[in-house]
C-alpha positions as CSV (number, residue, x, y, z in Angstrom):
1,M,127.1,83.6,57.0
2,L,124.9,85.1,54.6
3,L,124.3,82.1,52.3
4,F,124.3,80.0,55.7
5,G,121.4,82.5,56.6
6,L,119.6,81.9,53.4
7,F,120.0,78.1,53.3
8,I,118.2,78.3,56.8
9,I,115.1,80.3,55.4
10,F,114.6,78.3,51.9
11,N,115.1,75.1,53.8
12,N,113.0,76.2,56.6
13,G,115.5,75.1,59.1
14,V,119.1,73.8,59.4
15,A,118.8,69.9,59.0
16,M,118.1,68.3,56.1
17,G,116.3,65.3,57.9
18,D,113.5,65.5,60.8
19,K,112.2,68.6,59.5
20,E,109.3,68.7,61.6
21,A,111.4,69.2,64.9
22,Q,113.8,71.4,63.4
23,H,111.4,74.0,61.8
24,I,112.2,78.2,61.8
25,A,110.8,79.8,64.5
26,I,111.7,83.2,66.3
27,N,113.0,82.3,69.7
28,T,115.8,83.9,72.0
29,G,117.0,81.0,73.9
30,N,119.6,79.8,71.1
31,S,120.9,83.3,71.0
32,F,121.4,83.8,74.6
33,F,122.6,80.3,75.1
34,F,125.0,81.6,72.6
35,M,126.2,84.2,74.7
36,F,126.5,82.3,77.7
37,C,129.1,79.8,75.8
38,F,130.9,82.8,74.3
39,L,131.8,84.0,78.0
40,M,132.5,80.5,79.0
41,L,134.7,79.9,76.2
42,L,136.4,83.0,76.1
43,L,136.6,83.6,79.8
44,P,140.2,84.2,79.9
45,N,139.5,88.0,78.0
46,I,138.8,89.0,81.3
47,V,142.2,88.7,82.8
48,F,143.7,89.4,79.6
49,Y,141.7,92.9,79.5
50,R,140.6,93.6,83.0
51,G,142.0,97.1,82.4
52,K,139.7,97.9,79.4
53,Y,136.7,96.2,81.3
54,R,137.6,98.4,84.2
55,Q,137.3,101.6,81.7
56,I,134.3,100.4,80.1
57,I,132.5,100.2,83.0
58,V,133.4,103.4,84.6
59,K,133.5,105.4,81.7
60,P,129.8,106.8,81.6
61,F,130.8,108.5,85.5
62,T,134.2,109.8,84.0
63,H,134.0,110.6,80.5
64,F,130.7,111.3,79.7
65,R,130.4,114.9,79.2
66,R,133.1,114.8,76.5
67,E,132.2,111.3,74.8
68,P,128.2,111.0,75.6
69,V,127.8,108.3,73.2
70,S,130.6,106.0,73.3
71,S,130.8,106.3,76.9
72,V,127.3,105.1,77.1
73,L,126.7,103.0,74.3
74,P,128.4,99.3,75.9
75,W,125.6,100.3,78.7
76,A,122.9,100.5,76.8
77,V,123.4,97.8,74.7
78,T,124.3,95.9,77.9
79,I,121.1,97.2,79.6
80,L,118.7,96.2,76.6
81,F,120.2,92.7,76.1
82,V,119.4,91.8,79.9
83,I,116.2,93.2,79.7
84,L,115.5,91.2,76.8
85,F,116.9,87.9,78.3
86,W,114.9,88.5,81.5
87,F,111.4,88.5,80.1
88,S,112.2,86.9,76.8
89,Y,114.6,83.6,77.4
90,D,112.5,80.3,77.2
91,V,113.5,77.0,76.3
92,V,110.6,75.4,74.1
93,H,112.3,72.9,72.2
94,P,111.2,69.3,73.0
95,Y,115.0,67.8,72.4
96,N,115.9,70.6,75.1
97,S,114.2,68.6,77.9
98,W,116.5,65.6,77.8
99,M,118.4,65.8,80.6
100,S,121.3,63.5,79.8
101,Y,123.1,66.4,77.9
102,L,125.0,68.9,79.7
103,H,124.0,71.7,77.5
104,N,120.4,71.0,77.9
105,I,120.9,71.3,81.8
106,L,122.8,74.2,81.3
107,A,120.1,75.8,79.2
108,N,117.0,75.0,81.5
109,S,119.0,76.1,84.8
110,P,118.2,80.1,84.5
111,L,114.5,78.8,84.2
112,N,114.7,76.6,87.6
113,S,116.4,78.9,89.6
114,F,116.5,82.7,90.1
115,W,119.8,83.3,91.3
116,I,120.8,80.9,88.5
117,K,119.1,83.6,86.3
118,V,121.0,86.5,88.0
119,M,124.3,84.7,87.1
120,W,123.2,84.3,83.4
121,V,122.6,88.3,83.8
122,V,126.2,89.0,84.7
123,A,127.4,86.3,82.2
124,I,125.6,88.3,79.3
125,G,126.5,91.6,80.6
126,F,130.5,90.5,80.6
127,T,129.7,89.0,76.9
128,I,128.0,92.6,75.8
129,M,131.2,94.0,77.2
130,S,133.5,91.9,75.9
131,M,132.3,92.2,72.2
132,F,133.0,96.0,72.7
133,I,136.4,95.0,73.9
134,M,138.2,92.3,72.4
135,P,140.0,93.5,69.2
136,L,139.3,92.1,66.2
137,S,141.9,92.2,63.0
138,R,139.4,94.1,60.9
139,Q,136.9,96.1,61.3
140,S,134.1,94.2,59.3
141,A,134.5,91.4,61.4
142,W,132.7,92.9,63.9
143,L,129.6,92.3,62.2
144,L,129.7,88.7,63.0
145,Y,128.3,89.3,66.4
146,P,124.9,90.8,65.1
147,I,124.4,88.6,62.2
148,S,125.1,85.1,64.4
149,W,122.8,86.3,67.1
150,L,120.1,87.0,64.5
151,L,120.6,84.0,62.8
152,L,120.1,82.1,66.0
153,L,116.7,83.2,66.6
154,L,115.4,81.7,63.8
155,H,116.0,78.3,65.5
156,P,114.3,77.1,68.7
157,L,116.2,74.5,69.1
158,I,118.9,75.4,71.7
159,E,122.5,73.4,70.1
160,H,125.9,74.6,70.7
161,R,126.9,72.6,67.6
162,Y,125.3,75.4,65.4
163,Y,128.1,78.1,67.4
164,I,131.3,76.2,66.1
165,P,131.3,78.2,62.6
166,V,130.8,81.7,64.5
167,F,133.5,80.8,67.0
168,S,135.9,79.5,64.7
169,L,135.3,82.9,62.7
170,L,136.0,85.0,65.9
171,L,139.2,83.2,67.0
172,M,140.2,83.6,63.2
173,F,139.6,87.5,63.1
174,R,140.5,88.0,66.6
175,A,143.5,90.2,67.1
176,P,146.8,88.5,68.1
177,L,147.7,88.0,71.3
178,S,151.1,87.9,72.8
179,K,152.5,84.2,73.1
180,K,152.1,84.0,76.9
181,Q,148.5,84.8,76.7
182,E,148.0,82.3,73.8
183,W,149.3,79.6,76.1
184,F,147.2,80.4,79.1
185,Q,144.1,80.4,76.4
186,F,145.0,76.9,75.2
187,G,145.7,75.9,78.7
188,Y,142.3,77.1,79.8
189,F,140.7,75.1,76.6
190,V,142.2,71.9,77.6
191,C,141.0,72.2,81.3
192,L,137.4,73.0,80.4
193,S,137.8,69.9,77.8
194,S,138.7,67.9,80.7
195,V,135.8,68.7,82.8
196,I,133.2,68.0,79.9
197,L,135.1,64.5,79.2
198,L,134.7,64.0,83.3
199,L,131.1,64.6,83.1
200,H,130.6,62.4,80.5
201,F,132.8,59.6,81.2
202,G,132.5,59.7,84.7
203,F,128.7,60.7,85.2
204,G,127.0,59.8,81.7
205,L,126.5,63.2,80.8
206,K,126.7,63.9,77.2
207,P,127.9,67.2,75.3
């Protein structure tokens, strides 16, 4: 991740060609779309850890006196990112205006509808909570979250393929699930892939 970040900085972008359209610029669009994709890909976590979600949501009201920092921290981070999303999210790259791509339709949707933007707020909230809840196999793996989010700030082009290394590492360092949960996650991936293929071959939308 560090080497990739250095490559982006010294190369002035992630692309070897077409650098005029792939320049470095601070923009939160890519980072928040990553958070949206995080929830969409790992949605079964809400089922697997529903008890922990319930605990972390009510903890500020039940454990504040005994654990003031740990009970409030997830809520504080969530509120901070929700405010940042609400006032800073934008789609600025010209390539993201091509509505024949599914990810461009999704990326532009919060800008076209107040209620879709509210749905994204909920999605981002659950993503933040998931980062506190989803167990990782080692403590240092938690650094993937802030490092990947900050690296994505450097590129204004919203492109889901940039997230493949991050999601691969997260799945690698995620604490093992039960066999039943792993099959459930696998089945969910199959269904999600089938929907994307249907949209592509049935409606002509590119991923």
